[in-house]
C-alpha positions as CSV (number, residue, x, y, z in Angstrom):
1,L,9.4,-13.7,0.8
2,L,7.4,-15.3,3.6
3,F,8.3,-18.2,5.8
4,M,5.9,-20.9,7.2
5,G,2.9,-19.3,8.8
6,C,3.8,-15.7,8.0
7,E,1.0,-15.7,5.4
8,F,-1.6,-15.6,8.2
9,A,0.5,-14.2,11.0
10,Q,1.1,-17.3,13.2
11,G,2.5,-16.0,16.3
12,K,4.8,-18.7,17.3
13,E,7.9,-19.8,15.5
14,W,7.5,-22.6,13.0
15,D,8.2,-26.0,14.3
16,H,9.1,-28.9,11.7
17,D,7.7,-31.4,14.2
18,N,4.1,-29.9,14.2
19,S,1.5,-28.4,11.8
20,L,1.0,-24.7,11.3
21,D,-1.6,-23.0,13.5
22,W,-4.2,-23.2,10.7
23,H,-7.0,-22.9,13.5
24,L,-6.1,-19.4,14.0
25,L,-7.9,-18.6,10.8
26,E,-11.3,-19.6,12.6
27,E,-10.5,-18.4,15.9
28,N,-9.2,-14.6,15.6
29,H,-10.6,-11.9,13.1
30,W,-7.2,-10.5,12.1
31,H,-5.3,-13.8,11.1
32,P,-7.9,-14.2,8.2
33,G,-7.3,-10.5,7.4
34,V,-3.6,-11.0,7.1
35,K,-4.1,-13.9,5.1
36,R,-6.4,-12.0,2.7
37,L,-3.9,-9.0,2.6
38,V,-1.2,-11.5,1.4
39,E,-3.5,-12.8,-1.3
40,D,-4.4,-9.3,-2.5
41,L,-0.9,-8.2,-2.6
42,N,0.2,-11.1,-4.6
43,G,-2.7,-10.6,-6.9
44,L,-1.6,-6.8,-7.4
45,Y,1.9,-8.0,-8.2
46,K,0.6,-10.5,-10.7
47,R,-2.0,-8.1,-12.2
48,A,0.0,-4.7,-12.3
49,P,3.1,-4.6,-14.7
50,A,4.2,-1.6,-12.7
51,M,4.7,-3.8,-9.6
52,H,7.3,-6.1,-11.4
53,Y,8.3,-4.7,-14.7
54,D,11.8,-3.0,-14.7
55,D,12.4,-4.2,-11.1
56,C,15.9,-3.9,-11.4
57,E,16.0,-0.6,-13.6
58,A,16.0,2.8,-12.3
59,R,13.2,3.7,-14.6
60,G,10.8,1.4,-12.8
61,F,11.0,3.2,-9.5
62,E,10.8,6.8,-8.3
63,W,10.7,8.2,-4.9
64,L,7.8,10.9,-4.4
65,D,8.6,11.6,-0.8
66,A,11.5,10.1,1.1
67,D,12.1,13.1,3.4
68,D,9.1,13.3,5.7
69,S,10.7,12.2,9.0
70,G,8.6,14.3,10.9
71,A,5.3,12.6,10.0
72,S,7.2,9.2,9.4
73,V,5.7,8.9,6.1
74,F,7.3,7.7,2.9
75,A,5.9,7.5,-0.7
76,F,7.3,6.1,-4.0
77,A,6.1,5.2,-7.5
78,R,6.4,1.9,-9.4
79,K,6.3,2.5,-13.2
80,A,6.0,0.3,-16.3
81,H,5.0,1.5,-19.8
82,N,1.8,3.5,-19.1
83,D,1.3,2.0,-15.6
84,V,1.8,3.8,-12.4
85,I,1.4,2.5,-8.9
86,I,1.7,4.9,-5.9
87,V,2.5,3.4,-2.7
88,V,2.3,5.5,0.5
89,S,3.2,4.3,4.1
90,N,2.3,6.1,7.3
91,M,4.7,4.4,9.9
92,T,3.0,6.1,13.0
93,P,-0.2,5.3,14.9
94,V,-1.6,8.8,13.9
95,L,-4.3,9.3,11.4
96,R,-3.2,11.8,8.7
97,E,-6.0,13.3,7.1
98,G,-5.4,15.8,4.2
99,Y,-2.0,14.6,3.5
100,R,-0.7,16.4,0.3
101,L,1.5,14.3,-2.2
102,G,3.0,15.4,-5.4
103,V,2.4,12.8,-8.1
104,P,4.0,12.2,-11.6
105,R,0.9,12.3,-13.7
106,K,-2.5,14.2,-13.8
107,G,-5.7,12.1,-13.5
108,F,-7.3,10.0,-11.0
109,Y,-5.5,7.6,-8.4
110,K,-7.8,4.6,-7.6
111,E,-7.1,3.3,-4.2
112,L,-6.4,-0.5,-4.8
113,I,-5.1,-1.7,-1.6
114,N,-5.2,0.0,1.9
115,T,-3.8,-2.3,4.7
116,D,-6.1,-0.5,7.2
117,A,-9.3,-1.6,5.5
118,A,-11.8,-3.6,7.5
119,I,-11.5,-6.8,5.5
120,Y,-8.0,-7.0,6.8
121,G,-8.9,-6.2,10.4
122,G,-8.2,-2.5,10.3
123,S,-10.3,0.6,11.3
124,D,-11.4,1.2,7.6
125,K,-10.0,4.7,7.3
126,G,-9.3,5.5,3.7
127,N,-9.9,7.4,0.5
128,A,-13.5,6.3,-0.5
129,G,-12.1,4.5,-3.7
130,G,-9.5,7.2,-4.8
131,V,-8.7,10.7,-5.4
132,P,-8.3,13.1,-8.3
133,T,-5.2,15.2,-8.8
134,E,-5.4,18.9,-8.1
135,V,-3.2,21.6,-9.8
136,I,-1.4,22.4,-6.5
137,D,2.3,22.2,-6.6
138,S,3.8,19.5,-4.0
139,H,7.2,17.7,-3.8
140,G,8.5,19.4,-7.0
141,R,5.5,18.5,-9.1
142,E,2.7,20.5,-10.6
143,Q,-0.1,18.4,-9.5
144,S,-0.8,16.5,-6.3
145,I,-3.4,14.4,-4.5
146,C,-4.8,15.0,-1.0
147,I,-5.2,11.7,0.7
148,T,-6.1,10.0,4.0
149,L,-3.2,7.9,5.5
150,P,-4.6,5.5,8.0
151,P,-2.3,4.7,11.1
152,L,0.4,2.1,10.7
153,A,-0.7,1.5,7.2
154,T,0.2,1.5,3.5
155,V,-2.0,2.5,0.8
156,F,-1.7,1.6,-2.9
157,F,-3.1,3.8,-5.7
158,E,-3.3,3.2,-9.5
159,W,-3.1,6.2,-11.9
160,Q,-5.9,6.3,-14.4
161,P,-5.9,8.9,-17.0
162,E,-8.8,11.4,-17.1
């Protein structure tokens, strides 16, 4: 849920006597980036059943890594039928290259949204469109992916079968 002005990162509190600061979309490069990110996240939510189906059921969610406090990284999967979306967040200002994460299915994990992408005003560190699984045990799973986690960012991957 977003309140008035949050969809483009208005800095000041909303005031019912005044208009939102729409001019920020023309004056600063990162305000349009936040607006675009909100649009893309809403589009993903509508398009991908895994993002909303079984929202209140345990089968729709799976922690992949909730214990990496040393790196301040957490990851989970949203699932529906044959759809799987992996969400990985790096909560530090440190670029993490070669981060290994166990995943539930073998195949290719297409990078759908990277909050550090240049179109959102970020530094554009990422995974060049996606990563294949490797037969390397990690997080209690037989296959894993090796990813780049941009600083202070969240990356969404969609599983695709081989």
